[in-house]
C-alpha positions as CSV (number, residue, x, y, z in Angstrom):
1,M,25.3,32.5,-26.6
2,P,23.5,32.5,-23.5
3,A,20.6,29.6,-23.1
4,L,18.3,32.5,-21.8
5,I,19.2,35.1,-23.4
6,R,16.0,37.3,-23.8
7,K,13.4,35.0,-22.1
8,V,11.8,36.0,-18.8
9,A,11.1,33.7,-16.4
10,I,9.3,33.7,-13.0
11,V,10.5,31.3,-10.0
12,T,8.7,30.6,-6.5
13,G,10.5,29.3,-3.6
14,A,13.8,31.7,-4.5
15,S,14.2,33.1,-1.5
16,S,16.4,29.8,-0.8
17,G,17.7,26.9,-1.4
18,I,16.7,25.5,-5.3
19,G,14.7,28.6,-6.3
20,R,17.3,31.1,-5.4
21,A,20.3,28.9,-7.0
22,T,18.2,28.5,-10.6
23,A,17.0,32.5,-10.5
24,L,20.5,33.7,-10.6
25,L,21.5,30.4,-12.8
26,F,18.6,31.9,-15.0
27,A,19.4,35.4,-14.9
28,R,23.1,34.6,-15.6
29,E,21.9,32.8,-18.5
30,G,20.5,35.6,-20.0
31,A,16.7,35.6,-18.3
32,R,14.8,38.8,-16.5
33,V,14.0,36.9,-13.7
34,V,10.8,38.0,-11.5
35,V,11.7,36.4,-7.8
36,A,8.5,34.5,-5.5
37,A,8.3,34.3,-2.3
38,R,7.0,35.0,1.4
39,R,10.1,36.9,2.6
40,Q,10.8,40.1,1.2
41,T,14.1,40.9,2.6
42,E,15.7,37.9,1.3
43,L,14.1,38.6,-2.3
44,D,15.3,42.0,-2.1
45,A,19.1,40.8,-1.1
46,L,18.7,38.1,-4.3
47,V,17.7,41.0,-7.2
48,A,20.8,43.2,-5.4
49,E,23.0,39.9,-6.3
50,I,21.9,39.2,-9.6
51,Q,22.2,43.0,-10.3
52,E,25.3,43.7,-9.2
53,A,26.0,40.9,-11.9
54,D,24.6,42.8,-14.5
55,G,21.5,40.9,-14.4
56,Q,18.1,42.3,-14.6
57,A,15.2,41.1,-11.6
58,A,12.1,41.6,-10.1
59,A,10.2,41.4,-6.6
60,L,7.1,39.9,-5.3
61,A,6.6,39.1,-2.3
62,G,3.5,37.0,-0.8
63,D,1.8,33.2,-0.6
64,V,1.2,31.1,-3.4
65,K,-1.6,29.8,-2.2
66,D,-3.1,33.2,-2.8
67,E,-4.8,33.1,-6.6
68,A,-4.1,37.2,-6.7
69,Y,-0.8,36.7,-6.2
70,A,0.2,34.0,-9.1
71,K,-2.0,37.2,-11.0
72,A,0.2,39.6,-9.6
73,L,3.8,37.7,-10.6
74,V,2.5,37.2,-14.1
75,E,1.0,40.7,-14.4
76,L,4.9,42.0,-12.7
77,A,6.1,40.1,-15.7
78,I,4.7,41.9,-18.5
79,S,4.8,45.2,-17.4
80,E,8.5,45.3,-16.2
81,F,9.8,43.0,-19.0
82,G,7.0,42.6,-21.8
83,G,5.7,39.5,-21.3
84,L,6.5,35.6,-19.5
85,D,8.3,32.1,-21.5
86,V,9.7,30.5,-18.6
87,A,8.1,29.3,-15.3
88,F,9.6,27.5,-12.5
89,N,6.8,26.7,-9.8
90,N,9.2,25.2,-7.4
91,A,7.8,26.7,-4.4
92,G,7.0,23.5,-1.5
93,I,6.9,22.4,1.8
94,I,7.4,19.2,3.6
95,G,4.9,19.5,6.2
96,E,3.4,17.4,8.5
97,M,5.0,14.1,9.0
98,G,3.9,11.1,10.8
99,P,1.1,8.0,10.0
100,I,-1.9,8.4,8.5
101,A,-4.2,8.3,11.3
102,S,-2.4,11.4,13.3
103,L,-2.3,13.7,10.6
104,T,-4.9,16.2,10.5
105,L,-7.0,17.7,8.0
106,K,-5.8,20.9,8.1
107,S,-2.1,19.8,7.6
108,W,-2.6,17.7,5.0
109,R,-4.2,20.6,3.3
110,E,-2.1,23.3,3.9
111,T,0.9,20.6,2.2
112,L,-1.1,20.0,-1.1
113,D,-2.2,24.2,-0.9
114,T,1.5,24.8,-0.9
115,N,2.8,22.0,-3.1
116,L,0.0,21.1,-5.7
117,T,-3.1,24.0,-5.6
118,S,-0.1,26.4,-5.8
119,A,1.3,25.2,-9.4
120,F,-2.6,24.8,-10.6
121,L,-2.8,28.8,-9.6
122,G,0.8,29.9,-11.0
123,A,0.0,27.8,-14.1
124,K,-4.0,29.1,-14.7
125,Y,-2.1,32.6,-15.1
126,Q,1.6,32.0,-17.3
127,V,0.0,29.6,-20.0
128,P,-1.8,32.5,-21.3
129,A,1.2,35.0,-20.8
130,M,3.2,31.9,-22.4
131,I,0.5,31.9,-25.6
132,E,0.7,36.1,-26.0
133,R,5.0,35.1,-26.8
134,G,4.4,32.0,-28.9
135,G,4.8,29.8,-26.3
136,G,6.9,28.5,-23.1
137,S,8.2,26.4,-20.7
138,L,6.5,25.6,-17.4
139,I,7.9,23.6,-15.0
140,L,7.0,22.1,-11.4
141,T,8.6,21.1,-8.3
142,S,7.6,17.5,-8.1
143,S,9.4,14.6,-5.8
144,F,10.9,10.9,-6.2
145,V,8.8,10.7,-3.4
146,G,5.1,9.4,-4.3
147,H,6.8,8.7,-7.8
148,T,9.4,5.6,-7.7
149,V,9.6,5.7,-3.7
150,G,6.8,5.7,-1.2
151,M,8.7,6.9,2.3
152,P,6.7,6.5,5.3
153,G,5.3,9.3,6.8
154,M,5.3,11.4,4.4
155,T,1.5,10.9,3.1
156,A,0.1,14.9,1.9
157,Y,3.9,15.3,0.9
158,A,3.8,12.2,-1.8
159,A,-0.2,12.9,-2.9
160,S,0.7,16.2,-3.7
161,K,3.9,15.9,-5.8
162,A,2.6,12.9,-7.3
163,G,-0.4,15.1,-8.7
164,L,2.6,17.6,-10.1
165,I,3.2,14.8,-12.4
166,G,-0.5,14.8,-13.7
167,L,-1.0,18.8,-13.4
168,A,2.3,18.5,-15.7
169,Q,1.0,15.5,-18.3
170,V,-2.1,17.1,-18.6
171,L,-1.0,20.6,-19.1
172,A,1.6,19.5,-21.9
173,A,-1.1,17.3,-23.8
174,E,-3.3,20.6,-23.6
175,Y,-0.7,22.9,-24.5
176,G,1.8,21.8,-26.8
177,P,-0.4,22.1,-30.0
178,M,0.0,25.9,-28.4
179,G,4.2,26.0,-28.2
180,V,3.7,25.4,-24.0
181,R,6.1,23.0,-23.1
182,V,5.5,21.4,-19.5
183,N,7.2,19.0,-16.8
184,A,8.0,18.2,-13.8
185,L,12.1,18.3,-12.0
186,L,11.9,15.4,-9.4
187,P,15.3,16.2,-7.3
188,G,16.4,13.7,-5.2
189,G,18.1,15.0,-1.1
190,T,18.9,18.8,-1.9
191,D,21.0,20.3,0.5
192,T,18.6,23.4,1.5
193,P,17.2,25.2,4.3
194,A,14.0,22.6,4.1
195,S,15.9,19.4,3.7
196,V,15.6,16.7,6.8
197,T,19.0,16.6,7.4
198,N,18.9,20.3,8.2
199,A,15.9,20.0,10.9
200,P,16.5,21.2,14.0
201,G,18.0,17.8,15.9
202,A,19.3,16.0,12.9
203,G,22.9,15.3,13.4
204,P,25.6,14.1,10.9
205,E,23.7,10.0,11.5
206,V,20.5,12.1,10.0
207,L,23.0,13.1,6.7
208,A,24.5,10.2,6.6
209,F,21.6,7.7,6.2
210,I,20.6,10.6,3.4
211,E,23.4,10.1,1.9
212,R,23.9,6.3,1.5
213,L,19.9,6.2,0.2
214,H,21.3,7.6,-3.0
215,A,23.6,5.8,-5.5
216,L,25.8,8.9,-5.8
217,R,26.5,8.3,-1.7
218,R,25.7,12.2,-1.2
219,I,22.9,14.9,-1.5
220,A,22.9,17.7,-4.3
221,R,23.7,21.0,-3.9
222,P,21.1,23.1,-4.9
223,E,23.2,24.1,-8.0
224,E,22.7,21.5,-9.7
225,I,19.4,21.1,-9.1
226,A,19.4,23.7,-10.6
227,K,21.4,22.7,-13.8
228,S,18.7,20.7,-14.9
229,A,16.0,22.8,-14.2
230,L,18.2,25.4,-16.8
231,Y,17.8,22.5,-19.3
232,L,14.3,22.4,-18.8
233,A,13.6,25.7,-19.2
234,S,15.9,26.5,-22.6
235,D,15.7,25.2,-25.8
236,A,17.9,22.7,-25.3
237,S,15.0,20.4,-23.9
238,S,12.3,21.6,-27.2
239,F,11.1,18.6,-27.9
240,T,11.0,17.4,-24.0
241,T,7.3,17.6,-22.7
242,G,5.4,15.8,-20.1
243,S,7.9,14.1,-19.0
244,A,8.8,13.4,-14.9
245,L,12.7,14.2,-15.3
246,L,14.6,12.8,-12.6
247,A,17.7,14.7,-10.7
248,D,17.6,12.5,-7.8
249,G,21.4,11.1,-7.6
250,G,19.9,7.9,-8.7
251,V,17.8,7.3,-5.5
252,S,15.4,5.7,-7.7
253,I,17.1,2.8,-8.7
254,N,19.7,2.4,-5.1
255,R,18.9,-0.7,-3.4
256,S,22.5,-1.7,-1.6
């Protein structure tokens, strides 16, 4: 039986990369999916792809930093599919990189608002909807950066991603008695449009350097991270909550 049959899921950051791969996988596993991102055209294409494979999906474009958007996504899940069981708050940015003395307050706030505050806003509306269904699974995309590794020049990113782990732990303790599980997913380097390996001007030496950081000597495909999200979303992880699940190819332990 599909792992998410009769479940309703929200996936943010769904227009590309890990979010897109996860939305497709959730739909193949039986979930009815609400996909969210800023780009309507990409979301419409994703919905069409899911529907062509006999899945069910709805799209709503917007800014995850906007509280009204967080509320609207939950309302869409309820009106279109009857409720909410799973939320993958995956949208995020790397943000401005560089020494802290050169980091602007505007950039700091932009990174924290996009990565951390958006997850707070999502959870604010997602958790009550899950409680109405008798429980659910909330997943936050964090990172090994700021958890097991401190990478120079990534102050705001590390702070925001570390904050997501703290948020997951508190929500897990707070809402566990009501059947809501909350976990952070920590991917390693992944081949997405937002990856530093695909940044303008990044040559093959950048990819080679990033690959060497990982024990597996490669970076992940988005579909591999999506499988870890599926584990956390499904009943396979029914006794897993408050965790920081590393899916990082061994970058956290590699010293060679």
